[in-house]
C-alpha positions as CSV (number, residue, x, y, z in Angstrom):
1,M,66.8,118.4,123.9
2,S,63.1,118.5,123.0
3,S,62.1,118.2,119.4
4,R,60.4,121.6,119.8
5,L,63.8,123.2,119.8
6,L,65.0,121.5,116.7
7,C,64.5,123.3,113.4
8,S,61.9,121.7,111.2
9,G,62.9,120.2,107.9
10,G,65.0,117.4,106.9
11,P,68.7,116.8,106.0
12,G,70.1,118.1,102.8
13,V,68.3,121.5,102.9
14,M,71.6,123.1,102.0
15,A,73.0,120.3,99.9
16,D,74.5,122.6,97.3
17,H,76.6,124.6,99.7
18,N,79.7,122.7,98.6
19,G,81.2,122.3,102.0
20,R,81.1,126.0,102.8
21,N,80.9,127.1,106.4
22,L,78.3,129.3,108.1
23,I,79.9,131.8,110.4
24,F,77.7,133.4,113.1
25,I,78.6,136.9,114.4
26,G,76.9,139.2,116.8
27,M,76.8,140.5,120.3
28,P,77.0,138.3,123.4
29,G,73.5,137.0,124.0
30,S,72.5,137.1,120.4
31,G,72.2,133.4,120.2
32,K,75.2,132.5,118.1
33,S,75.9,129.2,119.9
34,T,72.3,128.2,120.6
35,I,71.0,128.9,117.1
36,G,74.3,127.7,115.6
37,V,73.8,124.2,117.0
38,L,70.2,124.1,115.8
39,V,71.2,125.2,112.3
40,A,74.0,122.7,112.2
41,K,71.6,119.9,113.1
42,R,69.1,121.1,110.5
43,L,71.6,121.3,107.7
44,G,73.7,118.2,108.6
45,M,76.8,120.2,109.4
46,G,79.3,120.2,112.2
47,F,79.4,122.9,114.9
48,I,82.3,124.8,116.3
49,D,82.2,127.3,119.2
50,T,85.3,129.4,119.0
51,D,85.0,130.7,122.5
52,L,85.5,127.1,123.7
53,L,88.5,126.8,121.4
54,I,90.0,129.9,122.9
55,Q,89.5,128.6,126.4
56,E,91.0,125.3,125.5
57,Q,94.1,126.9,123.8
58,A,94.6,129.3,126.7
59,G,93.8,126.9,129.5
60,R,91.6,129.6,131.1
61,T,88.2,131.1,130.8
62,L,87.6,134.2,128.7
63,Q,87.0,136.2,131.9
64,E,90.3,135.0,133.4
65,I,92.1,136.1,130.2
66,V,90.5,139.5,130.3
67,D,91.1,139.9,134.1
68,H,94.8,138.9,134.0
69,D,96.0,139.9,130.5
70,G,93.4,142.5,129.3
71,Y,91.0,142.6,126.5
72,A,93.7,143.0,123.8
73,A,95.2,139.7,124.8
74,L,91.8,138.0,124.4
75,R,91.4,139.5,120.9
76,K,94.9,138.3,119.9
77,I,94.2,134.7,121.1
78,E,90.9,134.9,119.3
79,E,92.5,136.0,116.1
80,Q,95.0,133.2,116.3
81,V,92.3,130.6,116.8
82,L,90.2,132.0,113.9
83,L,93.2,132.1,111.6
84,G,94.0,128.5,112.5
85,L,90.5,127.2,111.4
86,G,90.8,125.2,108.2
87,V,87.4,123.5,108.3
88,H,84.6,122.8,105.8
89,N,80.9,122.2,106.3
90,Q,80.8,123.7,109.8
91,V,78.6,126.1,111.5
92,I,81.0,128.4,113.4
93,S,79.9,130.4,116.4
94,T,82.5,133.2,116.9
95,G,83.1,135.3,119.9
96,G,81.5,138.8,119.8
97,S,84.9,140.4,119.2
98,A,85.9,138.3,116.2
99,V,85.1,141.2,113.9
100,Y,88.0,143.3,115.3
101,S,90.4,141.2,113.2
102,D,90.1,141.9,109.5
103,A,92.6,139.1,108.8
104,A,90.4,136.6,110.7
105,M,87.2,137.7,109.1
106,T,88.7,137.6,105.6
107,H,90.0,134.1,106.4
108,L,86.5,133.0,107.6
109,K,84.7,134.6,104.6
110,H,87.0,132.8,102.1
111,N,85.1,129.6,102.6
112,G,81.9,130.7,104.4
113,T,78.8,132.8,104.6
114,V,78.8,135.2,107.5
115,V,75.4,135.5,109.3
116,F,74.9,138.5,111.7
117,L,72.4,137.8,114.4
118,N,71.2,141.3,115.1
119,I,69.6,142.1,118.4
120,E,68.9,145.4,120.2
121,L,71.0,146.7,123.1
122,N,68.2,146.2,125.5
123,T,68.0,142.5,124.6
124,V,71.8,142.2,125.1
125,I,71.4,143.6,128.6
126,Q,68.4,141.4,129.4
127,R,70.1,138.2,128.1
128,I,73.6,138.6,129.6
129,G,72.9,140.3,132.9
130,D,76.1,141.3,134.6
131,Y,78.4,141.6,131.6
132,S,81.4,142.1,133.8
133,L,81.5,138.4,134.4
134,R,81.0,137.3,130.8
135,G,84.6,137.6,129.4
136,I,83.6,140.4,127.0
137,S,86.5,142.0,125.1
138,R,86.1,145.7,125.7
139,R,88.2,148.6,126.9
140,P,87.9,149.2,130.6
141,D,86.5,152.6,130.1
142,Q,84.0,151.5,127.5
143,S,80.3,151.2,128.3
144,L,78.2,148.3,126.9
145,A,76.3,150.9,124.8
146,E,79.5,152.2,123.3
147,L,80.7,148.7,122.7
148,F,77.4,147.8,121.0
149,E,77.6,150.8,118.7
150,E,81.2,150.1,117.8
151,R,80.6,146.5,117.1
152,F,77.4,147.0,115.2
153,A,79.3,148.9,112.5
154,L,81.8,145.9,112.2
155,Y,79.0,143.3,112.2
156,T,77.2,145.0,109.3
157,R,80.5,145.4,107.4
158,Y,81.3,141.7,107.5
159,A,77.8,140.2,107.3
160,D,76.7,138.5,104.1
161,L,73.3,138.0,105.7
162,T,71.7,139.8,108.6
163,V,68.9,138.2,110.5
164,K,66.8,139.8,113.3
165,G,67.7,137.7,116.3
166,E,64.8,138.6,118.6
167,G,61.0,138.4,118.5
168,F,61.1,134.8,117.4
169,N,61.4,131.4,119.1
170,Q,64.4,129.3,118.3
171,D,62.6,127.3,115.7
172,Q,61.3,130.3,113.9
173,L,64.8,132.0,113.9
174,C,66.4,128.8,112.6
175,D,63.8,128.6,109.8
176,A,64.4,132.3,108.9
177,I,68.2,131.7,108.6
178,V,67.8,128.6,106.5
179,R,65.3,130.4,104.2
180,K,67.6,133.3,103.7
181,L,70.5,131.0,102.7
């Protein structure tokens, strides 16, 4: 990874966070994983991608879970994975549907700050392309626009901090998040 992609600044920027986690929420394509890794490096924290934990636990990709068992099954597995996290000093990139579980979000917020990476619907479409292959947890009759609207309300409800996730390069976005903390 080039140094251009790493956030500027040194270790210990968030030294008084007392082991609290940073939890990234937002739509698919918002940059939760990409920016999460950069913020973790900048702040000297670990990084967890819960989509990967779900796939590891289920032994299948997110899309395979949705295709074979439906979106509700994916949400149930996701909730179990999130409730099972007992970590400290981690940046946690959640799946876009994490906010459907009040129990999971309450659990995450108990020892963490929730950061909503807010992007516009057009940006979601541009970044993720064919969302039918992305393992997105949505009702079969639900359009991406309807899903976006439904989730936006949940993201804003749970967010401790909202950051505009577009119009900046990765370094600028990382800097904006760290400044707001």
